[in-house]
N, C-alpha and C positions, 0 to 999 in steps of 0.2 A: 788777625789775622796771618799778618804780613810779619808780628813777631812770634807769631806761633810758628812758622816758617824758617825763621830763622832760628828761634832756639831748636829745631830739628837738624838744621844743618851745622849747627854746632855739633850736634850729637853724635854725629858721620863724620866729621872732619877735623882736622888737626888743625891748628893756629898756625900753621906756615903761608905764605903767599899765596903758595898754589890753591889753597885754599877759600884765600878769602876772593880770589881773581872770580874764583866756583859761584860764590856765594853771591855776587857784585850781578854776574852776570845772571843768575835765579832769580835775584829781589826785580833784577830790570826786567826780567822776561814777564815775572806776575805782574809787575805795576804796568805794564801795553798791555796785557789780560784783563787785569782788573778795568784798565779805563776804558778799554773795546768793548765792554760787557754794561757798562752803567749810560743809562739816556736817561736826557732830561724829554718828556713832552709838556704839549700846555695842553689841559681838557678844557671846549665852550660848551654851558650847556645856554641853549636860548641864545644863542649871539652872545654870551658876559662871559668874561675871561674868568675861570672858576679857578682853578687853582694849577700851578708847577708841582709834576710827578718826576720823581728821581725811580728809574726801577730797570733791575737787571731783568725782568720778564722778556720773551721772545715779542710777544703777541701782546696787541694791544687790551684785547679781553682778558688776559694774564695781569696785564697794570690794572687792570679795571679793579678787577675780582680782589686783588690784593689791597685796595686803599679802601675797599666795600662800596664801591660806587657801580650803584645797580643800574644796568638797563633793561628796560620795557620793552616787551616783544613787538609795539608798536613805534616804539623811536627810532629815528631815524637817525644814523651811526657813520659820518662820513672823514676817515675810510673807515673801509669794512672792518670788522672785529677782529676775526683771524690774517688781518695783516698783520704783518713783522714792521716790528718797530724802526722807527728811523729816527736818531737823534739831532733833539730841537723840531721836530713835527707838531704838527696842531690836530688834536683828535678833535671833531664839533658832533654834536649831540643834540638832537632837537627833538624835546619831551611832547612825546603825546596827549592832545587834551581831548578832554567829553564833547563830541558832539549830538544833538538829537536829530535823529532823519526820517520822518512819517512818510511812507512809501508801499503803495501795493495795499494799502487796509494797515500798515504796521506802522508800531509805533518803536525806533530802534536807538538804542545806547552804543555810540561809535566811539572806538581811540583811534585816533589819525593824529601825525606828525605832517601829513602834507601839508603843502603850501597855497591848494584855493580847494572850492567846493568841487569841482569837474574831479580833482588827479583823486579827492577822496572816495567819492563815488566809484571812479574805476578802479582804484586797490580794494574796497570791498565787492566790485562782484558787482554793483549794482547798475546795470544797464538804463540807459538813455536814448532814447528816437531822438530824431529829429525835430517833432512836434511837441515835446514831453514838454511843460512849462518846471523851472526850477526854482524856489524862491528860499534864498539871496540867490542871484546867477551865479554861474560855475565858475566869474572869474573871482568872484567872492573871499577875500583871505578867511582859513579857518581858523578858529576862535575858540576859548574854553565858553563850554555853554551855550553856543550856536544852535538855532534851530533853525533846521533846514527842510522845508516839505517840494517834494517831486510828484507832480500831477499828470497822469499818462491820458496824454490828447490825441485822440482818434477823430478822423475825418471820413465818412463813406457816402459814397457819390449812390443815391435812390433815382430811378426811371418811374414817372407814373404817366398814364395816359386820362387827357382831362377831355372834356368835353366843350367845344365853342359855343359862346351863344350867340344865335341867328338875328340880324338886322329885319326890322320890319320897316317897307317901304310904303309909305303910303302916298299914289298917284290919283291924280283928277281925274274923273271918268263925269266927260256932260252926257251919258246916255241914261244915269242912272239919276234917280232924285236925289235932290240935295239931302245931304244926311243919312242917306244908304250906305253900306260899302257891302262888300266883297271881296274874296278872296280870292286873287288870280291864282298865286301860286303859294303854296304851302313852302314855309319853312324847313330847314334841318342842319342839323347843329352839325359843325366840324367835329375835328377832332385834333389834339398836339400832345404833342412827348415834351412834358416839363424833368427838366434834372434838378435834385435838389440835391448841394451838400448837408448834410449832418456832421455835426460836430460833437463829441462826444468826452466827457473829463471823468476820467476813472467808470468808466463804464455809464454814465449818465447822462441822457441826451441833455446838451448846453445850449446850442442852437440849433437854426437852417436855414436857410437863403436860398432861392433857386436861382441857379446859375445860367441854364439854358433852358430856350424851349425849340422845338420843331415842330411846325404846322405840318401832322398829316394828311388831314381830311380841310379842303376850304368848308367854310359855312357857305351854304344858300341861303339867300335874303327871301324872306317871304314878303310879298307883294298884295296889297291889300288896293282896291279900289275905291274910291270916295265920288258918292256922288257929288254934281252942281248943278244938273238939271232941276231946274223950279217949274211947276207946273201951280199955275190958278187950280182951288178947288171949289165952287160953289156949291151952295146945298141945292137939291133937285126935289121937283117937284112930287107928289106920291103917285103920281100916275110911272106910265111907261111901260117895254113890255117884256117879259120874261127869258127873251132870245136877244135884248138891245141891254144897255147898262141901266143895271138896276136902279132899282128907286127907293126914295127915300135918304133919311138923314147920314149926312157923309161926317168921317171923321178922320183928322190926320195921326197916326199915330207908327211908336216903333214896333217892329212886326222882328223878334227872334224865332229861331228855331227848337224845336226839341223831338226825341224821340221815345219808346217807354225802356229804356237802358238804363241800366242801374247808376251808370254816370249823372242821367240825367233826374232819373225819381227816386233814386234810393232802394229800387227795388228789383231782384232777378227775379229771370223765368223762373215760375214754380211756386215763388211767393204769392201769400194772400196779397189781392188788391194788384199783383202785378196785371200793368196795360190795363185796368181801370180808371174811371176820369171820376172828379168831385162828384157827378149825376148819377156814376153808377153805371153809365154807357161804356164801351168799350172804344180804348181810342181807335181812331182810322184815318187813313188818307184814301178820300176818293176823290180823282179830280173829274168825273163824270158826276158824282153827288154833291154830297157835304159832307166834308171833311172836318174832326175836331180841333177846339183851339181853345187855350186856355185867356181867361181874360182876370180882370180883377171886378170884380161883380157888383163895387161901388161904384164904375162908369158904366159896365155895360151889361146887364141882369143876366145870370144863367137861363141856356134855354132858347137866350137869343138868335135868329138867324142872321148872316152876315153875307156881304161879298168881298173879298179881302183883291187887290189888284195885284196881282201877276200870280196868287194862291189860290183863287175860285171861289166857291162858295162852302160856306162853314156853321158851324150852330156852336153858341159857346155853352161846351159843358165839362169846362176844365178851370183849374185854378194853379196857384202858385205860389210859393214863397218870394220868388223872384218879381212876380207879376204885380206891380203895382203901377197905379195911375193909368199916364197914357201909353200904356205898352201891352202887346196880347202877343202870344207865344203860339206857334204854328207848328200841326204836329204834322209829322214824318215819318215813314217808314225806313229810313237807313241814316247812318253816320256823315255817307257821301251828300246825300240831302240838303241836311243838314248845315253840313258846310260850304254846299254851293250858294243856300239863299242867306248865309253870315246873319248881318243884325241890316236894314235899313227900315227908311221909314215907305207908310203907305197909307194910302189912303184905301178907307173900308166904307161902306156902305148899309147900315142898317134896313135891312128889308120889312116888309109889312108883314 
């Protein structure tokens, strides 16, 4: 280039001293311009010094293109490619690598040159909430072939009301025969509000835990009186008056109570056999006469007339699946009477 310039100058100027001076000035100026236009840069790829480049280009992008050095869209370059070159400067290029990311039911292949997983996800627009779980962690360095899993974690609080069981308190009562029981007060269930934390991972329930309980209604204890009174029972002679203590053989038996209800008999009003005893009579409660009771026929034959302490005169007219051995079941017209009677030991007298 300089030689061409010299030749052209010689063609236009004479060989005199003045011409020589002009040529020298022009050559010096051209040399200075040439020197200022030429720049040397150091290119570093992935932290390794790759090569030195001497160029007359203005920007780093132009310089790299002239040397066929390619930069990918996800590669990180510092300074920026459109920056004007300074002589002796260093250009750092970090090449993007492939990372496999599984998130929101998708498998993504991502090219990234970010330093860690957290920055990579941010660059890709993958939002991560506080509870979400990232494996490996956000601080893990990005490297080629790395597999990353993002699990969406969500917590919900669910409130529900639950019944609270009541306690049964048994108290001794010396006014009742030993072994007899009487319900003094029915129990009532309480109510509490339970708050449960449910954890979901990728939309599926993973765990649940009770975090708090608040009592809205206290339960009421059931109170049962248990008899402690001991009464001796002697066999009676086959004499005696109809208005006094019945005469006949006496037995000590546990007496329960029932009605004709579906809960007690398994039959509803209108059903065949509703309210009918095993002997074909209609179950009845007759405080002034004879009432119906259920017995175990192996102990007390059906049709036997009896007197039951606390209940009155009765006829053995019915049977029941739970009436076995030393047990009788007394008929009442209402559930209230059944509840008041409960279950107790009584003396019964078999009449002539």
